N, C-alpha and C positions, 0 to 999 in steps of 0.2 A: 446849616440854616440858610434858606434862600433869601431871607430878609437881611442877612449880613451884607452891608454895603461895601465892606472892605474886600470881599472876595468877588471877583468878576467871574461870571459864568462862562462856560464854553459854548459858543454858538455852533450848533450842529448844522452842517452844510453838505449838500449833495451837488457835485459838479456834473451836470448833464451836458456833456460835450456837444451833443447835437444842437441843443437849444442855445448854448453859449456861443457856438459858431455863427448862429444867426444874428444875435443881437448883443452878445457879450454879457448878458444879465445872468446873475445867479439867483434863482428863485428862492424865496423864503420857505421854510418847512412849516406846514400847518397840519395839525391833527384835530379832527372834529371841529374844524373852523377856528381853532385857536393857534396863533403863531407860537412856535417853539423858539424861545430866546436863550434857553439855558439847557444844556445837555442833561442836567440833573432832573429836569421835568420828565424825561423819558428813559432815564438810565436803567431803572429796574426792568421795564418792559423790553428794552433793547437787549440787555444782557440775557434775559430769559429766552428771547427769540433767537439770539445768536448762538447760545450754548445748545439750545434745542436743535437748531439747524446743523451744528457741528456733530451732535450726537447722532442725528439721522444719517448724515453722510457716512459715518463710521459704523453704523448698525448693519451687521452682516445679514440680518433678516429682512431688511428693507431693500426691495429690488430697485435698481436704477432704471429710470424711464427717460426717454427723450422728452424735450419740451413738447407740450401739447400743440402749440401753434408753430408751424414751420417757419413763419416770418420771424420768430424769435431767434432763429439760427442764422439770420442774414449776416450778423457781425461776429459770430462765434468763431474763435480760432481753432476749435476742436472738431469741426465737422468731418475732417478726414478720419478721426478716430471712431466716430459713431456711424459714419457712412451716409448720413443724411445730406442730400443736395438741396440747399435752400432755394426757393423760387427766386427768380431774377427781379421781378417788379413788385413793388409794394406801394 
């Protein structure tokens, strides 16, 4: 029960290193304009999306495609495996 004041919620956080290196700030997570202060607010959707993504990764009928935007490859450690050479300037 989210109204139970004896249980503290888990604050979901994403650590965007590129943004943090600029100002040290950790941005708050918002969904549809509402701040997420407790993981339980998004747990069902998160689990569904996570398990769906894992199922897609292991689905042998789903072809693997490179990222649509080459700039996504700029920091990827696997470019040697896929053979894509990311553009130098973004």
